[in-house]
C-alpha positions as CSV (number, residue, x, y, z in Angstrom):
1,M,56.8,84.2,-75.9
2,T,58.7,80.9,-76.9
3,V,56.5,77.9,-77.3
4,T,58.1,74.3,-76.9
5,G,56.5,71.1,-77.1
6,K,54.7,68.6,-79.0
7,S,51.2,69.7,-81.0
8,G,49.5,68.1,-84.1
9,V,47.0,69.9,-86.8
10,N,43.6,67.6,-87.8
11,E,42.1,69.7,-90.7
12,L,38.5,68.6,-90.9
13,P,35.6,69.3,-93.8
14,G,34.3,72.1,-93.7
15,G,37.1,74.1,-92.9
16,A,37.4,73.4,-89.2
17,T,40.5,72.6,-87.6
18,I,41.3,71.0,-84.2
19,I,44.8,71.3,-83.0
20,T,46.2,69.2,-80.4
21,A,48.8,69.9,-77.6
22,P,49.4,67.5,-75.3
23,G,52.8,68.5,-73.9
24,E,53.3,72.4,-74.8
25,E,54.6,74.7,-72.8
26,V,55.2,79.1,-73.0
27,T,57.4,81.0,-71.7
28,L,56.9,84.4,-71.5
29,T,59.6,87.0,-71.5
30,N,59.6,90.7,-70.1
31,I,62.7,92.4,-72.8
32,R,63.2,95.1,-69.9
33,T,63.9,93.1,-66.5
34,G,64.5,89.7,-68.0
35,E,61.9,87.9,-65.9
36,S,60.4,85.2,-67.1
37,V,57.2,83.3,-66.4
38,T,56.5,79.5,-67.8
39,Y,53.0,78.4,-68.1
40,V,51.3,74.7,-69.4
41,I,49.2,75.1,-72.4
42,T,48.0,71.7,-73.0
43,G,44.4,70.7,-74.5
44,P,43.0,71.0,-78.1
45,T,42.1,74.3,-79.8
46,N,39.6,74.6,-83.0
47,R,39.8,77.1,-85.4
48,R,37.1,78.4,-88.0
49,V,37.4,80.3,-91.2
50,V,34.3,82.6,-91.4
51,R,33.7,84.4,-94.8
52,S,33.2,87.8,-94.6
53,R,29.5,88.8,-95.1
54,L,30.2,92.3,-97.1
């Protein structure tokens, strides 16, 4: 898997993170056949750390 393009990370109060990717692509390659496919994966993603209650 190869990811190329531009991305940014914005840390927010409370432990949340927004990751922006206005120009990213991912290329996945089958190592047995050498065949690969490329996908455009633009857009925002968010992440929040949740502490275990155990």
